C-alpha positions, 0 to 999 in steps of 0.5 A: 438593921438594928431594933435602934430606933432614932427619932431626930427632931428637925432632921429632913436638912442640915446637920439633923440630915447627915445625923439621919444617915448615918444613925441609918448608917449605923445600922440603926432605925431614924425616924426623922421629923419636918413640919411638912408630912409631903417633906420629911415623907420624900426625905425618908424616902430618899434614905432607903429603907432603914428611915421613916418620917413623921411630921412634926412643929415643936412651935405649936406644943400644945399639937404635939403629942397627937403628932408623936402618938404613931411612933413607938420605943425610942431608943435614941431622940435627937433635938435639932430643930433649931431656926435662926434669929436676929432681934436687939433689944432697940429694936425688939420683936415680941413675937418672934422672941416668942416663937423662938423660947417656944420652938426651943426651951418648950418645944423640946420638953413636951417632945420629951415628954411626949415620948418618955413613955416610948423611952425605956428608963436605962443607959443605953437610951440618950437625948441630945439637945441642940443649943448653940455657941452664942450662948457665951458667944453672943453677937449683933442680935442674938440677944434671944438666940444667946438666952434660949442656948443658956436656957438649954444648958440649964434644961440639959442639967435639969433633965438629965437629973429627972430623968436618970437613968436615961441619959440628957446631954447637949450639944452647941456648936458653932460656925460650922463651915459646911453647913447650908448656913455658913457655906453660902456666906461670902469667903470674906466674912468666912475668913474672919471666922476661920483666921481666930480657930486652931488650926485655920479650919471650921469645924465641919458637918462630921464635926456635929453629927460624930459628937452627938452619936458620943453624946448618943452612945455613951454610958457613962455621959449625962448633963453635960454640954458639950461646944463644937467649935474646933477650938475656936473659944480659945481666940 
């Protein structure tokens, strides 16, 4: 086990959990967060002695500093906490829109702001923000999600400039076939996306984990947003 600690915000399920597992497999320590202290602790315990947990709700940004106070030095930070929402302009729900904007654009930024005194100002320190392909591949009801993920893309660039030599990058997953959200979809739904993916196979959680680790570790990459969708955008 190394002395490196990677914090995964939103690491109790889905891609965040797979990333936490991979962090430990590579010999680093992981601190994962979830809204429930008990739930996060249970997940961390299942990962073994290299994992710890902390309760954190980034949709309530005023509470973030206090919730993150117990953390020590951080060598890598992944902001993978997301929520899904369908919110059209014709039936616009202000409360839902406000929550998502707060969670990602304000919550992500406040987490970074809070941890700056624990993130070493060196090139080996990496921060990765999760956006999504809806930023440039909208769908009916994606008005809020597309706007926010476009904001994440811009946020990556300004943070990379402000925080250098700390590196900041963004990852934008497409349809992830084996993720909890997509794996349970009817075959007819997935077939429509699969048929448009070069090679005929959707991206996987392992693809996202691998790309995230690349952005965390490669010291030549900063201010970059990458799409992980196996070329779906080409069609």
